[in-house]
N, C-alpha and C positions, 0 to 999 in steps of 0.2 A: 631790213629785217622787220617782219610784222610783229605786233605786240598784242598780248592778251593779259588781262587782269582776272584772276580767279579767286573768288571768295570761298571760304571753307576749304582752303587748299592744303590743310595739314593732315587730312585723312580721307578715307573713302573715295567717293567719286571725284571730289576736288583734287585730291593728291594724284590719283591715277590719270586724270585729265592733264594736270600740270606736267607730269613726267612725260606723257605722250607728246605734248606740244614742245617741250624742251628737246626731246629726242628728234623732233622734226625741224628744229632750228629756229623756233620762235623765241622772242624775248617774253618772259613770263613773270608777271607780278603775283606774288603769293600772299594772300590775305587770310589771316586767321588770328585768334587770340593767343595761341601757344607759339611764341616766338622760337622756342628751341626746336620745334618740329619743322618750322619753315626754314630755319638755318641749316637743318640736316639736309634738306633738299637743295638749298642754295649753295651749299658747300661742294656739291657734286656737279653743278652746272654753272658755267660762267655767264650764261644768259638769264639766270634766275635772279630775281630781286625779292628779297624778303620784305614784306610790308605789314608787320604785325599791327593789327587793329581789331577792335570790337565793332562788328557791323552795326550794332545798335547804338553806337556813339556817333552822332552826326559830324562832329569835328574830326574825329579820328578817321572815319571812312573818307571824308572829303580830302583830308591830308594825304591819305594813302593813294587815292586816285590821282591827285595832282602831282604828288611826288613821283609816282611811277611814270606818269605821262611825261614829266620833265626829263626824267632819266632816259626813257625810251625814245623820246622825240615826239610821240603822239600815242594815242590809245586807239587801237583798231577794233578790239573786241573786249567786251566784259562778259565773262561767264558768271552769272549771278546765281551762285550755287549754295551758299551757306544755309544750313537748315538743321532742325532738330525734330525728333518725333514727339518727345514729351511723354507724359504719363499715359498709360493705357488703362482706360476705365470708362464706365458709362458716365454720362454728363453729370448725374447727381453725386458722383464721387470725385469730381474734378473741382479743385479749389480755384478761386480766382487767380491766385499766384501761379498755379499750374498753367492755367489758360494764358495769362499775361506773358509768361516766360517764352512760350511757343510763338505767340503773336509778335513779341519783340524781335525775335530772330527771323522767323519765316516770312513775316510780312513787313514790319518796320525796317528790318535790316535789308531786305531786298529792295524796298522803296528807296532807302537812303543810298545804297550802292548804285542803283539805276539813276537816281537823281544826280549824283556826282559825276557818273560816267556820261550821262546825257549832256550835262553842262559842258564837260570837257570836249565832247565830240562836236558840239555846236560852235565852240570858239576856236578849235584848232584849224590849221590851214594845210591842205584842203580839209574842209569840215566833213563830218560824217563818221560812220562806224557801225558797229553791230552789237546789240545786246542780246544775249541768250539767257533766258530765264529757266532755271531748273524747276519744273513743275513736279508732277508725279502722276502715276496712275490714279492716285487719290484725288487728282483734279477732275476725274471723271467718275470714279467708282471707289467708295470707301472700304477700308479694312475695318473689321470689328474693333470697337473701343478706340477710335482714332479721332474723336470729335475736334480736338485742337488742331492736329496736323491736317486733317482733311479740309477743315474750314479755311485754313490759311492757303492751302494749295488751290482751292477754288478761287480765292482772291487773286492769286498770281496770274490766273488766266485773264482776269480783268486788267491787271497791270500790263500784261503782254499786249493785249489788243489795243489799249489806249496808247501805249508807247509806239506801236506800229503805225497808228493813225497820225499822232502828233509828230513823229519822227520823219515823216515823208518830206516835209519842207526843209529838213536839214540833212538829208541823205543818211539818216540813221535808221537802220533796219532793226526789227526786234522779232525774235522767234522764241518758241518755248519747246523744251524737250521734256517729255514725260517718260520717266524711267521706272521700270518695274523689276524688282528683285535682282539687283546686281549684288554680287557677293562682297558686301562691305560689313563693317562691324555692326551697323544697325540691323542688317538682315541676319547676321549671325546671332545677335541678341534675341531676335524674334524666334530663331530656330531653337535656342535654348529654352525659351518660354513654352514653345509648342511641344518640345520633347517632354517637359515636365507635366504637361497636360495630356500626354499620350497621343498627340496629334502627329500626322505624317509630315515629313520634311517638305519645305516649300520648294517649288521649282525655282531655280535661280540660274543666272548666267554670270560669266566672268565680267568683272567690272570694266575691263578694257573695251568691251563692246560698247558700253555707254560712252567711254572716252572717245572712241573712234566716231561715234555718231555726232558728238559735239564738234570734233575736228571737221567733219563733212560740212556742218552748218557754217562754221567759222571760215572755211576756205572758199565759200561761194563768192562770185563777183558781186559788186555793189548792186547790179541790176536784178539779182535774184535773192530770194529769201525762202527759207523753210519756216512757214508760219507756225505749224505745230508738227512735232514728230513724236511718235510713240515707239519706244524700243523696250522689249521685255523678254523675259524667259519664255520660250515657245509654248510651254505647257501650263503657263499661268491661266487660271480660269477667269480671265478678264472678259472674254466674249462668250456668251452662252445664256441659256434660260433655265430657270428652275422648273 
């Protein structure tokens, strides 16, 4: 049975992806801070393992990765997904605390999860595995008032490329999925804000489309890798000129 560890698994894209992999027969480690939400998923699937941890805590995420790998026998895939949007405002209205909270989760948290998974994949036998980083369309093109989120997502592209290069010697593949407007709580919150401002609804897609894209990447043989994938609502204005 193949194994995947998913951070940010308690809601949104992480939870949808976890449930898809569980339904497809994978052993799935569920990482998030809210243990009760992880237990809700784990109680319905015998192949689910709740691994409550704060991704910004180096010891906690290392323990979660190692604990899950020991229980599953190995770690085949990490879906490095945990993230937050943070305060929406122009840069002069962002406090350092606002900035640091987003950087801690979106960049430091993804670094720590990748670090722990990479170490596990190097030492297991046979060695190797796959790391899938959740980027965003913001890794290419920003949304208004998203200085914290967009900056961190650009950094994830650097993380992905470097892991891809360094991982070759250890049979560790790394790819990035950039997801645009899947119907999660985050997008729903943006919808509410837009409605208050009299703006039109955002084009959006069912979150399961994002989960199935992650599944495609995870199921590839070791000799193949999706380096970057973009999946988004068809009518998003990502491509175009003013």
